[in-house]
C-alpha positions in Angstrom: 0.0 0.0 0.0 1.5 3.3 -1.1 1.1 5.9 1.7 2.3 9.5 1.8 4.1 11.5 4.5 0.8 13.3 5.1 -0.9 10.0 6.0 1.5 9.8 8.9 1.6 13.4 10.2 -1.7 12.8 12.0 0.4 10.9 14.6 0.9 14.3 16.3 -2.8 14.3 17.4 -2.6 11.0 19.2 -2.3 10.5 23.0 -0.4 8.1 25.2 -3.0 6.8 27.7 -2.2 3.8 30.0 -5.9 3.1 30.4 -6.6 3.2 26.6 -3.4 2.2 24.9 -5.0 2.0 21.5 -5.0 5.8 21.4 -1.2 5.8 20.8 -1.6 4.4 17.4 -2.3 5.3 13.7 -4.8 3.1 12.0 -4.5 2.2 8.3 -7.7 1.2 6.5 -7.9 -1.3 3.6 -8.2 1.5 1.0 -5.1 3.3 2.3 -6.6 6.0 4.5 -5.2 6.7 7.9 -7.0 7.5 11.2 -5.8 8.9 14.5 -7.6 9.9 17.7 -6.8 11.1 21.2 -10.2 10.3 22.7 -11.5 13.8 22.3 -10.9 14.4 18.6 -10.4 12.2 15.6 -8.8 12.9 12.2 -8.7 11.0 8.9 -6.5 11.4 5.8 -7.7 10.0 2.5 -5.8 7.5 0.4 -3.0 8.5 -2.0 -4.6 9.1 -5.4 -3.9 6.7 -8.3 -1.9 9.1 -10.4 0.5 9.8 -7.5 0.9 6.1 -6.8 1.8 5.5 -10.4 4.6 8.1 -10.3 6.3 6.6 -7.1 9.3 4.5 -8.1 8.4 1.5 -5.8 5.9 -1.1 -6.7 2.8 -1.1 -4.5 2.4 -4.1 -2.1 -0.9 -5.5 -1.1 -2.1 -5.1 2.4 -4.0 -7.8 4.2 -7.1 -6.2 5.9 -6.5 -3.2 8.1 -3.5 -2.4 10.3 -2.9 -0.4 13.5 0.7 0.9 14.0 2.2 2.3 17.2 3.0 6.0 17.1 6.7 5.4 17.9 7.0 3.4 14.7 5.2 6.1 12.8 7.7 8.7 14.1 10.5 6.5 12.8 8.8 6.2 9.4 8.6 10.0 9.2 12.4 10.2 9.6 12.8 7.9 6.5 10.2 9.7 4.3 12.4 12.4 2.8 11.3 15.9 2.0 11.1 16.2 -1.8 11.1 19.6 -3.5 12.8 18.4 -6.7 10.0 16.1 -7.9 6.9 17.9 -6.5 6.7 15.6 -3.5 6.6 12.3 -5.4 9.4 10.8 -3.2 7.4 11.8 0.0 5.8 8.3 0.0 6.5 4.8 1.1 5.2 1.3 0.4 3.6 -0.5 3.4 2.6 -4.1 3.9 1.7 -6.3 6.9 3.2 -9.6 5.8 4.4 -12.0 8.5 2.4 -10.1 11.1 4.8 -7.1 11.0 4.6 -3.5 9.9 6.9 -3.4 6.8 7.9 -0.1 5.2 9.9 0.4 2.0 11.4 3.7 1.0 13.4 5.3 -1.8 15.2 8.6 -2.4 15.0 8.0 -6.2 18.3 6.2 -6.3 18.6 3.9 -3.3 16.0 1.8 -1.6 15.8 1.2 2.2 13.3 -0.5 4.5 12.3 -0.8 8.1 10.2 -3.0 10.2 8.0 -2.4 13.2 5.3 -4.0 15.3 1.6 -4.1 14.7 -0.8 -3.2 17.5 -2.9 -6.4 18.2 -5.7 -4.4 19.9 -8.9 -3.7 18.0 -9.0 -0.1 16.9 -11.8 2.2 18.0 -15.0 2.4 16.0 -14.0 5.5 14.0 -16.8 5.0 11.4 -19.5 5.4 14.0 -17.9 8.7 15.2 -17.8 10.2 11.7 -21.3 8.9 10.7 -22.8 10.3 14.0 -21.1 13.7 13.4 -22.4 13.9 9.9 -26.0 13.1 11.0 -25.8 15.8 13.7 -24.2 18.6 11.7 -26.2 21.8 11.2 -25.9 25.5 11.3 -23.1 27.8 10.1 -20.6 26.8 7.4 -17.4 28.8 7.6 -14.3 28.8 5.3 -11.1 30.0 7.1 -7.4 30.5 6.4 -5.8 27.7 8.5 -2.5 29.6 9.0 -4.2 32.7 10.3 -6.5 30.6 12.5 -3.5 28.8 14.0 -1.7 32.1 14.7 -4.8 33.4 16.4 -5.3 30.3 18.5 -1.7 30.2 19.5 -1.8 33.8 20.6 -4.9 33.1 22.7 -3.2 30.1 24.2 -0.1 32.2 25.1 -2.2 35.0 26.5 -4.7 33.0 28.5 -3.0 29.7 29.1 -0.9 28.7 32.1 1.4 25.9 33.1 -1.3 24.4 35.2 -4.3 24.7 32.8 -4.9 25.1 29.1 -6.8 28.1 27.8 -10.4 27.5 26.9 -11.7 29.1 23.6 -15.2 30.4 23.3 -16.2 30.5 19.6 -19.2 32.2 18.0 -20.1 33.1 14.4 -21.6 36.3 13.1 -24.5 36.4 10.6 -21.9 37.0 7.8 -19.8 34.0 8.9 -17.0 35.8 10.6 -15.6 34.3 13.8 -15.6 35.8 17.3 -13.1 34.2 19.6 -12.9 34.9 23.4 -11.0 33.6 26.3 -10.0 34.4 29.9 -6.7 34.2 31.8 -7.6 32.3 35.0 -4.7 33.8 36.9 -5.1 37.5 36.0 -8.8 37.4 35.0 -7.8 39.3 31.8 -10.0 38.7 28.8 -8.9 38.4 25.1 -11.4 39.0 22.3 -10.7 38.5 18.6 -12.6 38.7 15.4 -11.5 36.8 12.3 -12.9 37.2 8.8 -13.9 34.2 6.8 -13.3 33.7 3.1 -16.0 35.2 0.9 -16.7 34.9 -2.8 -14.8 32.3 -4.9 -12.3 31.5 -2.1 -15.1 30.7 0.2 -16.8 28.2 -2.1 -17.7 25.2 -0.1 -15.7 22.0 -0.4 -18.1 19.2 -1.6 -17.7 15.6 -0.4 -15.6 13.1 -2.4 -16.7 9.5 -2.7 -14.2 8.6 0.0 -15.7 11.2 2.4 -19.2 10.0 1.6 -18.2 6.5 2.5 -16.5 7.7 5.7 -19.6 9.7 6.7 -22.0 6.8 5.8 -23.7 8.7 3.0 -25.4 6.5 0.4 -23.7 7.0 -3.0 -25.7 8.5 -5.7 -26.2 6.2 -8.7 -24.0 7.1 -11.7 -26.0 8.5 -14.7 -26.5 6.1 -17.5 -24.3 6.5 -20.5 -25.7 6.7 -24.0 -24.5 3.2 -24.7 -26.2 1.8 -21.6 -29.5 3.6 -22.5 -29.5 2.1 -26.0 -28.8 -1.4 -24.6 -31.6 -0.9 -22.0 -34.1 0.1 -24.8 -33.1 -2.9 -26.9 -33.5 -5.3 -24.0 -37.0 -3.9 -23.3 -37.9 -4.3 -27.0 -36.6 -7.9 -27.0 -33.7 -7.2 -29.3 
C-alpha cells in the first residue's frame, strides 16, 4: 500500500494513555486512509490518489485487511520519508505491507532503496466509522471557510495570552451572521480577557468543499447512482424491446 508523508503526520494528534493504549496508534484502512484519535478528537486522511501512486518509483504491495501501527513506529517512518522539493513531493511516500504479522515499510530517495520493520498493534481499533457517521448526521448551522494559518496564529496567541502551566486556555467561539468568527478567552490567573474577530473567506475563495466518494463512505452517505451512458441507455431500450 502506497502511503504519503501526510498520511502519517496525524500521529501528532494521538495521546499516550495507559488506560486506553489503542489511542497511541495510527490506523491504516484497507483502502489506504489513515486514522488517529486522542479520545477527544479524531482525524482521517484519505488514500493517496492513483496518479501519485503510479509516479512513485516503488511497486505497490498488497495489504491484508486493516492495520494499526504504534506512534513510535510512525515517528521513525517520518524520519525515513524524505522531503522532496525536486520532484513535486513524489518521493514523500513509502510502500507498506503487513506480511508476516509485522509492519513493513519500504522507501526510496529516487536512487537507493531502504526498508524498516515495526510492530503491529494487536488491539482492535476504536469504532471510528461510528464517530464520523454520527457527526455527519448531527451537523447543522453555520458553514465557515477560514485560512488555516491565520486561525492557528490566532489560537496560539490566545493560548499564550490565557494559558498557564497548570491549565490550558479555553476558547469560546461564536459566528456572526456574515460567517466571521468571534473568539474569546480568559486568563484564569489574572482574569484578563482576550477578544478577537477573524474574517472568513468570501466569494470564490469561500466556495464550499463538496464531499468526495471517500468522504461520503466515511460519513456513511449512500452514494448517488451514476448517470447512464448513451450506450447503456440504448442497450436498455433494446432489452425492453426484446432485441
